[in-house]
C-alpha positions as CSV (number, residue, x, y, z in Angstrom):
1,X,0.0,0.0,0.0
2,X,1.2,3.5,-0.8
3,X,2.8,5.1,2.3
4,X,0.7,7.8,3.9
5,X,-2.6,6.7,2.2
6,X,-5.6,6.2,4.5
7,X,-6.4,2.5,5.0
8,X,-9.4,1.4,2.9
9,X,-12.8,1.0,4.5
10,X,-15.8,-1.0,3.2
11,X,-16.8,-4.4,2.0
12,X,-14.5,-6.5,-0.1
13,X,-15.5,-9.7,-2.0
14,X,-12.6,-12.1,-2.4
15,X,-12.4,-15.2,-4.5
16,X,-10.7,-17.5,-1.9
17,X,-8.1,-19.9,-3.4
18,X,-8.1,-23.5,-2.4
19,X,-5.7,-24.4,0.5
20,X,-5.9,-21.2,2.5
21,X,-8.0,-20.8,5.6
22,X,-10.4,-17.8,5.8
23,X,-8.0,-16.3,8.4
24,X,-5.1,-16.7,6.0
25,X,-7.0,-14.6,3.5
26,X,-7.7,-12.0,6.1
27,X,-4.0,-11.8,7.0
28,X,-3.0,-11.4,3.3
29,X,-5.6,-8.7,2.8
30,X,-4.3,-6.8,5.8
31,X,-0.8,-6.9,4.4
32,X,-1.8,-5.9,0.9
33,X,-4.1,-3.0,1.9
34,X,-2.4,-1.8,5.1
35,X,-5.8,-2.0,6.9
36,X,-5.3,-3.9,10.2
37,X,-8.9,-3.7,11.1
38,X,-10.3,-6.5,8.9
39,X,-12.3,-9.6,9.3
40,X,-14.3,-12.1,7.3
41,X,-18.1,-12.6,7.3
42,X,-18.8,-16.3,7.0
43,X,-16.0,-18.9,7.1
44,X,-14.9,-21.1,4.2
45,X,-13.0,-24.3,4.7
46,X,-9.4,-24.5,3.3
47,X,-10.7,-27.0,0.6
48,X,-13.3,-24.5,-0.6
49,X,-12.9,-21.7,-3.0
50,X,-15.2,-18.8,-4.0
51,X,-17.0,-15.9,-2.3
52,X,-15.4,-14.8,0.9
53,X,-16.8,-11.5,2.2
54,X,-14.4,-9.3,4.1
55,X,-15.2,-6.2,6.1
56,X,-12.5,-3.4,6.4
57,X,-12.3,-0.6,8.9
58,X,-15.7,0.6,10.3
59,X,-17.5,-1.9,8.1
60,X,-16.3,-4.7,10.5
61,X,-19.2,-3.5,12.8
62,X,-21.6,-4.9,10.2
63,X,-19.8,-8.2,9.6
64,X,-22.7,-10.2,11.0
65,X,-25.0,-8.8,8.3
66,X,-22.5,-8.8,5.5
67,X,-22.5,-12.6,5.4
68,X,-26.1,-12.7,4.5
69,X,-28.6,-15.5,5.3
70,X,-28.7,-17.3,1.9
71,X,-25.7,-19.0,0.2
72,X,-25.2,-20.8,-3.1
73,X,-22.6,-23.5,-3.7
74,X,-21.4,-25.8,-6.4
75,X,-20.1,-29.0,-4.9
76,X,-18.4,-32.2,-6.1
77,X,-19.3,-35.2,-4.0
78,X,-17.5,-38.6,-4.3
79,X,-19.6,-41.6,-3.3
80,X,-18.2,-44.8,-1.9
81,X,-15.5,-43.4,0.4
82,X,-16.2,-41.9,3.8
83,X,-13.7,-39.7,5.7
84,X,-13.5,-38.4,9.3
85,X,-13.7,-34.8,8.2
86,X,-16.5,-35.5,5.6
87,X,-14.2,-34.0,2.9
88,X,-11.2,-35.0,0.8
89,X,-8.7,-33.7,3.4
90,X,-9.7,-36.2,6.0
91,X,-8.6,-39.8,6.8
92,X,-10.5,-42.5,5.0
93,X,-12.8,-44.4,7.5
94,X,-14.7,-46.7,5.2
95,X,-14.9,-47.7,1.5
96,X,-18.0,-49.3,0.0
97,X,-19.3,-50.1,-3.5
98,X,-21.5,-47.6,-5.3
99,X,-24.6,-49.2,-6.8
100,X,-27.0,-46.2,-6.9
101,X,-28.1,-45.0,-10.3
102,X,-29.2,-41.5,-11.2
103,X,-32.8,-42.0,-10.2
104,X,-31.8,-43.1,-6.7
105,X,-29.3,-40.2,-6.4
106,X,-32.0,-37.7,-7.4
107,X,-34.5,-39.2,-4.9
108,X,-31.9,-39.1,-2.1
109,X,-31.0,-35.4,-2.9
110,X,-34.7,-34.4,-2.8
111,X,-34.9,-35.7,0.8
112,X,-32.5,-33.0,1.9
113,X,-34.5,-30.1,0.5
114,X,-36.5,-28.1,3.0
115,X,-36.2,-27.4,6.7
116,X,-34.1,-30.3,7.9
117,X,-32.0,-31.3,10.9
118,X,-28.3,-31.6,10.1
119,X,-25.5,-32.8,12.3
120,X,-22.4,-30.5,11.9
121,X,-19.0,-32.3,11.3
122,X,-16.9,-33.1,14.3
123,X,-14.0,-31.3,12.5
124,X,-15.6,-27.9,12.5
125,X,-15.0,-24.4,14.0
126,X,-18.1,-24.7,16.2
127,X,-17.1,-24.3,19.8
128,X,-17.6,-26.5,22.9
129,X,-16.5,-25.0,26.2
130,X,-14.9,-22.2,24.3
131,X,-12.7,-24.4,22.1
132,X,-13.3,-25.3,18.4
133,X,-14.5,-28.8,18.0
134,X,-11.8,-29.6,15.5
135,X,-9.1,-29.2,18.2
136,X,-10.8,-31.9,20.3
137,X,-11.3,-34.2,17.3
138,X,-7.6,-33.8,16.3
139,X,-6.6,-34.7,19.9
140,X,-8.4,-38.0,19.5
141,X,-11.4,-37.1,21.7
142,X,-14.8,-38.4,20.8
143,X,-16.9,-35.5,19.4
144,X,-20.6,-36.0,19.0
145,X,-22.4,-32.9,17.6
146,X,-26.1,-32.2,18.1
147,X,-28.4,-32.0,15.1
148,X,-29.6,-28.5,14.4
149,X,-32.2,-27.0,12.1
150,X,-31.0,-25.7,8.7
151,X,-32.8,-24.7,5.5
152,X,-32.0,-26.1,2.1
153,X,-34.0,-24.2,-0.6
154,X,-32.8,-26.2,-3.6
155,X,-30.4,-28.9,-4.8
156,X,-29.9,-29.4,-8.5
157,X,-28.0,-32.4,-9.9
158,X,-25.7,-31.0,-12.6
159,X,-23.7,-34.2,-13.4
160,X,-23.5,-37.8,-12.2
161,X,-20.6,-40.0,-13.3
162,X,-20.2,-42.6,-10.6
163,X,-18.7,-42.4,-8.2
164,X,-18.7,-38.6,-8.5
165,X,-21.6,-36.2,-8.8
166,X,-21.8,-32.4,-9.1
167,X,-24.6,-30.5,-7.4
168,X,-25.7,-26.8,-7.0
169,X,-27.0,-26.1,-3.6
170,X,-29.0,-23.1,-2.4
171,X,-29.2,-23.0,1.4
172,X,-29.5,-20.9,4.5
173,X,-26.7,-19.8,6.8
174,X,-25.2,-22.5,9.0
175,X,-25.6,-25.3,6.5
176,X,-22.6,-27.6,6.1
177,X,-22.1,-28.9,2.6
178,X,-19.6,-31.4,4.0
179,X,-22.4,-32.8,6.2
180,X,-24.7,-32.9,3.2
181,X,-22.1,-34.9,1.2
182,X,-21.7,-37.3,4.1
183,X,-25.4,-37.7,4.8
184,X,-26.2,-38.3,1.1
185,X,-23.6,-41.1,1.0
186,X,-25.2,-42.7,4.1
187,X,-28.7,-42.3,2.6
188,X,-27.5,-44.2,-0.5
189,X,-25.8,-46.9,1.6
190,X,-22.3,-46.3,0.2
191,X,-20.9,-43.4,2.1
192,X,-19.4,-40.3,0.5
193,X,-17.4,-37.2,1.1
194,X,-17.0,-33.6,-0.3
195,X,-14.2,-33.5,-2.9
196,X,-14.5,-29.8,-4.0
197,X,-16.6,-26.8,-3.2
198,X,-17.1,-23.4,-4.7
199,X,-19.2,-20.8,-3.0
200,X,-21.1,-19.0,-5.7
201,X,-22.9,-16.5,-3.6
202,X,-23.1,-15.2,0.0
203,X,-26.0,-13.0,0.7
204,X,-26.1,-10.3,-2.0
205,X,-22.4,-10.8,-3.0
206,X,-21.7,-13.0,-6.1
207,X,-18.7,-14.8,-7.4
208,X,-18.8,-12.7,-10.6
209,X,-17.9,-9.7,-8.4
210,X,-15.1,-11.3,-6.5
211,X,-11.4,-10.4,-6.7
212,X,-8.5,-12.7,-6.5
213,X,-5.7,-11.8,-4.1
214,X,-3.6,-10.9,-7.2
215,X,-6.4,-8.6,-8.4
216,X,-6.4,-6.9,-5.0
217,X,-2.7,-6.3,-5.0
218,X,-2.8,-4.7,-8.5
219,X,-5.7,-2.5,-7.4
220,X,-3.8,-1.3,-4.4
221,X,-0.6,-0.8,-6.5
222,X,-2.3,1.3,-9.2
223,X,-4.6,3.2,-6.8
224,X,-8.1,2.0,-7.8
225,X,-9.1,-0.1,-4.8
226,X,-11.7,2.4,-3.7
227,X,-13.6,1.7,-7.0
228,X,-13.8,-2.0,-6.1
229,X,-15.0,-1.6,-2.5
230,X,-18.6,-1.7,-1.5
231,X,-19.7,0.9,1.1
232,X,-20.5,-0.5,4.5
233,X,-24.3,-0.1,4.1
234,X,-24.3,-2.5,1.2
235,X,-24.6,-5.2,3.8
236,X,-28.0,-3.8,5.1
237,X,-29.7,-2.3,2.0
238,X,-32.7,-4.4,2.6
239,X,-33.4,-2.5,5.8
240,X,-35.6,0.7,5.7
241,X,-33.8,4.0,6.1
242,X,-34.3,7.4,7.8
243,X,-32.6,10.7,7.0
244,X,-31.8,12.9,9.9
245,X,-31.1,16.6,10.4
246,X,-27.8,17.8,12.0
247,X,-29.1,17.7,15.6
248,X,-30.6,14.2,15.5
249,X,-27.6,13.0,13.4
250,X,-25.3,14.1,16.3
251,X,-27.5,12.3,18.8
252,X,-27.3,9.1,16.9
253,X,-23.5,9.3,16.6
254,X,-23.5,9.6,20.4
255,X,-25.6,6.4,20.7
256,X,-28.7,8.2,21.8
257,X,-32.1,6.8,20.8
258,X,-34.6,8.9,18.8
259,X,-38.4,9.4,19.2
260,X,-40.0,8.9,15.8
261,X,-43.7,9.2,14.8
262,X,-45.4,6.0,15.8
263,X,-47.1,4.1,13.0
264,X,-50.7,3.1,13.5
265,X,-51.4,-0.5,12.6
266,X,-47.7,-1.4,12.4
267,X,-46.8,-5.0,13.2
268,X,-45.4,-5.5,16.7
269,X,-41.7,-6.0,17.3
270,X,-38.5,-4.3,16.1
271,X,-36.9,-4.1,12.6
272,X,-33.4,-3.0,11.5
273,X,-33.3,0.5,10.2
274,X,-30.5,2.6,8.7
275,X,-29.8,6.2,9.5
276,X,-28.2,8.8,7.2
277,X,-27.4,12.5,7.5
278,X,-28.5,15.1,5.0
279,X,-25.3,14.7,3.0
280,X,-26.1,11.0,2.5
281,X,-23.5,9.6,4.9
282,X,-24.4,6.4,6.6
283,X,-24.4,7.0,10.3
284,X,-25.7,3.9,12.1
285,X,-27.8,0.8,12.0
286,X,-30.4,0.5,14.7
287,X,-33.6,-1.1,15.9
288,X,-36.9,0.6,15.1
289,X,-40.1,-0.1,17.0
290,X,-42.7,1.3,14.6
291,X,-45.6,0.9,17.1
292,X,-43.8,2.7,19.9
293,X,-42.1,5.2,17.6
294,X,-38.6,4.6,19.0
295,X,-35.3,4.0,17.2
296,X,-32.2,2.9,19.1
297,X,-28.8,2.8,17.4
298,X,-27.0,-0.5,17.7
299,X,-24.0,-0.1,15.3
300,X,-22.7,3.4,15.1
301,X,-20.2,4.0,12.2
302,X,-19.5,7.8,12.5
303,X,-17.9,9.1,15.6
304,X,-19.6,12.1,17.2
305,X,-17.8,15.5,17.2
306,X,-16.6,17.1,20.5
307,X,-19.3,18.1,22.9
């Protein structure tokens, strides 16, 4: 990064290469951009490639929204071989013959569409007693994960050449494609594991928009990174917005709630709501109770001026 330039802020969409952890990518982006305040929104396994959303600077305050609820993947599953990690990087635990034809595969895939219970892999970043499960699994401890509800909107079979098949999956946040590969193999009676995975979409961010790490380095070197960054509010554009005058904008930047006109007949409960000043600067994200007429800032992005 050019010496003396302000560190970049905003949302960056990276095409993660195979073999790197999500944290490896964050570290590389920090070195390339000079922005130390950076983090990823939604982890990808080292085996996986594709969309990895990163938040830089003040945008890190919105990382939980930048990941989005819906994901899309293209996955290659190999039947007949089970592994302890449910993917190609694990140790083989069992090998069985593959006898399923395409009709059986399609029928089995259909059983995983909808609201289902899925057991996460033992080798995962989920925490137990404050420690990632994969650490316990690698230490030889028995790890039994609890099934949890996930949503799979669609699975499309793109190719089946036994023992391998390629599928496109649209699913909700928290769905493990490794577990889907494993469970499909068990449903077919032959076992299976995930051999390759590409994340095509994460929330509103698509693979067609993603930069490689080399692309990023060139953008920084030639000074056009700002044209490739999304503003922080890109993560929450689905939320309604209010525009505030100077006095109320200053209140919000100090974390003070605002009384807004209550809306008759509004549904009970709170919704996310964005706040901007008259110049169009994104100030904060908060919770709006339309019935009560009250808006409370939750994530403030602009620091208030001196009192």
